[in-house]
N, C-alpha and C positions, 0 to 999 in steps of 0.2 A: 504494500499499500504506500502510495506517495505520501510525502510530508503534509501537502495541502489537504489530501483526503484524510489523513490522521487528525489534523486540526479540526476539519469540518466534522469528523466523527465525535470528537470530544464536546464541541459546541452543541450538536444536535443531541447528543446522549444527555448532556447537562439540562437542556430545555425538556426532554422527554421525561427524565426521572423527576424533575422539579414539578412537572405538571401531574404526574401520577401520585406523588407523595401528598402534594396540597389538594389534589382532587379528592383523595380519600379522607383527608382531614376535614374538609369542607362537608362531607357526607355524615359526619358524626351526629348523632340524634340529639344530643344535649345543646347543640348550637341554635343561636337565633336565626332568624330569616331563612328557616329550612328550605322554602321552595327556592328562593333567590340563589342560595349556596348550591343547591342540587343542579341548577341550570349552569351556574359558574363551573361547578366541577365537571359537568358534561362536556363543556367547551374545552376545559383543560385536558380531558381524556381524548378528545378527538383530535386537538392539537398534537397531543403526545403520540397517538397513533399514527398520524401522518408523518411525524418525524421519525418514529420507529420504522416505517415503510421506507424512508429514504436511507436510514442506517442499513437497513437489510440491502438495499441496492448497491450500497457502498461495498457490501461483501459478496455482490454478484448475484443475489437472490432477487427475483421478481421480474427478470427479464425474459418473458415468453417461456417460463418454465411452470412448475407446479404452482409456485407461490404468485405468479402473475395472476392466476385465476382466484387466488385466496385473497390477495390485497385488493379490496374493493375501495373505490374513491367514494369518499363522504364530503367533498368539497363545498356542497351546496347547503350544508346543514348549519354552517356557522352563524349566518345571517338570522335565522329563525330562533337559535339558541340565544343569541344577543338580546334580541327583541324580548323573549319571555324572561331572560334574566333581569332585565331592566323593569319590566312590567311586574314581576314577582317582588321586586325590591320596594316598589311604592305602592303595592296593593296589599291590604291586610287579608291574610289567610287565603292567599292566591292559590287558585287551582285551575288546570287547564280544562276548557270546555271543548272536548273534541269535536262536537258538532259544529262548532263555530271556528275553532282554531286549526282544523286539520289542514286547511288551505296553505298555512304557513310551511308545513312539512311536504308539501306537494313536490317542490323542486328536488329534494333529496330522494324521494321516491323514484322520481323520473330519471334522476342521475343513477340510481342503483340499477334499474332495469336496463337502462340504455348502456351503462358500462358493462354489465354481464352480457348483453346482446353482442356488444363490440368484441369482447374478449373471446366469445364463442366462435367468432369468425375465423380463429386461428385453427379450429379443428377442420375447417374445410378449405383452407387457403393452401393451394399447390403451386403459388408463384404466378398465377394468371389471374386475370380480372374475371374471366368466365367462370372460375370456380366459385365465384361468390355472388349472391344476389345483388341486384342494383342497390337496395337499401344497405346491405351489409358492405358493399365495396365503398359507396360514397359515404356512408355513416362512419367508416373506419377512417377515411381520408379526413373527414371534418373533425373527428374525435381525436385522432392521433397525430395528425399533420398540422393542425391548427390549435392555438391555445384556447379552444372553445371553453372547456371546463374551468379553466383558471380565470378567464375574463368574466364568465357568468358568475362565479364565485365571488370575485372582487365586487362586481356590480351588486350582488345580493347583500353583501356586507355594508356597502356604502348606503344601500336603500334602508336597510333594517336599522343602521346607526342614525340616520336621519329620523326614521319613524320613532326610534327609542327616545331621541332627544326631544321630540314632540311630547312624548308622554311625561317627561320631566317637567315640561312647562304648563301642563294642564292644571286648572285650578280645581281644587276639590273642596267640597263642603263637608264631606264626612270625615276628612283627616288632614293633618297638617304634613307638609314634607319639609324636614330639616333641611335648608339649603346648604349649610356647611357640611352636612354629612352625605350629600349627593355629588360633591365635587369630584371624588374619586371615581365614581361611576361615569361622570362626564368625561374624566381622563381616559377611562377604559374606551369610551366610544371614540374619543378623538384619536387614540393610538391605532385602534382597529380600523377606523376609516381610512386614515392615512397609510397604513400598511396595506390596505386594499388598493388604495391608488397607486402605491409603489409597485405592487404585483402587476396590475394592468399595465403600466408604463414599461415595465421590464420585459413582460412577454410580448408587448407590441413592438418594442424596439427589436426583439430578437426575430420576430416573424416578418417585420418590414424590411429590416436591413441585413439579417444573417439567414433568412429563409428557414426560420424556426428550427435551427439545428439544435437549440436548447443547450447551448454549450455551458460549460461549467461556470464560466464568468458571469453568466445571466441566471443560472439555476441556483448557484451557491449562495448569492446574496438573498434570495427569496427564502431559502430554508434557514439560512443563519438569522434571518429577521423574524421568522416564525419562532425559532428557538428562544431568542431574546424576548419576544413579546409572551411567549408561554411562561418563561422564568419569571419576568415581572409581573404578569397577571397572577401567577401563583402566589406571590409575596403580598400583592395587594389585597387578593381575596383572603388570604390568611389573616392579615392585620386588622381587617375589617369585617370578619365573619360575624361579629356579634353587635355590629352597629345598628342602632334604632334610627332607621332612615326616617320613619313616620311615626305619627302620634294620632291615634284615633280621637275624635271629638264628637261631640253631640251636635247635630244640626241646630243651628240657632234661628228661633222665629224672626220674621222680618222686623217686627216691632222692636225686639230687644236689640237686634243688630243696628237698627237706626239710632237707638239710645247710645250704644257703644260708639257709633261714629260720631255723635255729638261730643261725647266725651273726649274721644281722639282729637277732635278740633280744638276743644278747650285746651287739651293737653299740649298740642303742638304750640298754641299761643303762649302758654306759661313758659315753655321751654325756649322758643325761638325769640320772643319779644321780651318777655319779662326775665329770661335767662335764670329761672329758678334753680337751675343745676349747679349754679355757684354756690349755693347753700351747702356747707360741708356736712351739716347735720340733716340733710334732706333724707326722708324714708318715705315709705308707702303711705303712712298715716297723715304726715304733713301734707304730701301731694294731693291725697284724697280730700283733705280739709280744704286746701285752696281750690279744688274743683267742685267742692261741696256735693260729694258723693261718697258712698261707702268704699272702704278699702278693697273689698272683694270685686266691686265693680271696676275700679281702676286696674286691679290686677287682671281682670278678664278682658278689659279693653286692651291692655298691653300684649295679652296672650293671643287674642283673636284677630284684633286690627293690625297690630304691629309684628306679631309672632316673636316677641321678645320678653325676657324677664326684666323686672324693674332695674336691678343694678346695671344690666347690659344696656338697657335703653338709655339711662342717664348718663353713664359712662361714655357712650358713643357721642353724645352732645359734648361732654367735657373734652374729649380728646379732639373733636372737630375744632372746638374753641381753642384749644392749646395749639393746633396746628396753624391757625389763623394768627395767633399771637407770634409764634416762632417766625413766620414769614416777615415780621417787622424787624429791621436791622436794629432799632432802638433796644430791643429786648435782649440783645446779645450779651449784655453784661450781667443779666440775671441767670441764676442756675435753673436748670430744667425742673427741679423739685419745687422751687419757689413759684414758678409759673404754673405748675400743677396744683399747688395750693390755692392759687388766685382762681382757677377755673372749678373748684369744688372738692378735689380730692382732699382727704383728711390724714392720709399716711402715705409713707413711701412704699410699703408693701401693697397696699390696695391699688396704688397707681401702677406700679410695676405689673401686677397681675392683669389689671384692665388693659394696659397697652399690649401685653402679650397676647391676650385672648382675642381682642377685637382687631388688632392690626397684624398679629403674627410676627411682629418685630420686637426688638428690645427698646427700651426707652432711649437708649444712646443712638440706635438707629433712626428712631423717630425724629431726633433733633438733627442729625446729619442730613437726612432726606429733606428737611425744610430749610 
């Protein structure tokens, strides 16, 4: 085996093993988000299977031998699995409705039948066109001499990545989606979509300029990319297997919702015009007194209308005000902590925690960026 093939073997094996290990971890019964984890594990298993097939080919198995008929293509299943992974992630107690959802698995069923039909032509082929039926001959040409399966696979991934991103944007009355906790799902869609675009571009370059010889220089990057994606996806899924992406809530009557919206309007006025957040002793009771409502109503307004907790809501205003202060060169002579006290923070520790949680940066980075 050539050094480049050995290097490829190590990369593909690392991706395949990672996919299998984390796939089985995601199937554990005691994990949260069981349905979403199941679909993510299935994606990892199919990626790993595809990598194992390529590993076998490096050892000379799968080229018109017994294994050629055993290794079946499942390239068209990734799109549907991505779609159901996202749907299960943001839908409480998700279950597939086969009467309605079977259509999403139709492509892989077609690919399975067509791939077996094409592979069966080798039993009749004697080197002449006449030995095959018209459909068998031209079907073989389209399937084996053009990147048909790869292009369709890439297009399906792109289509379902877009369809899945629309699911994340849908507004739901029956439950809330934690925006910060679906960012990793958006990253998954982003990576898979652009991997699919890369796949399509590479095979089109090969077929347009190199007569689809599918040289190693063009096939290697595709499967190395798949190995990297599988390795990364396994880590992402493992680290977030217990994430609570959604929070169920009762549907609020229109009258109550209107009351909460009125409270929200008054609340924004207090924050933006009166700058009540600069009060270091501000708490839910004081804020509710200013609004002339009960504390539970203020809390519900923050939860339903703004989707935030009291501390996060107030601290966001404080940090925004602090950023505005830092933009003024006249304030460079003051310490960051003294300016933080001016906008309402009452201790160094609470300030540091708030900055890290809301901006993802340290207070030092906050100052340097402004």
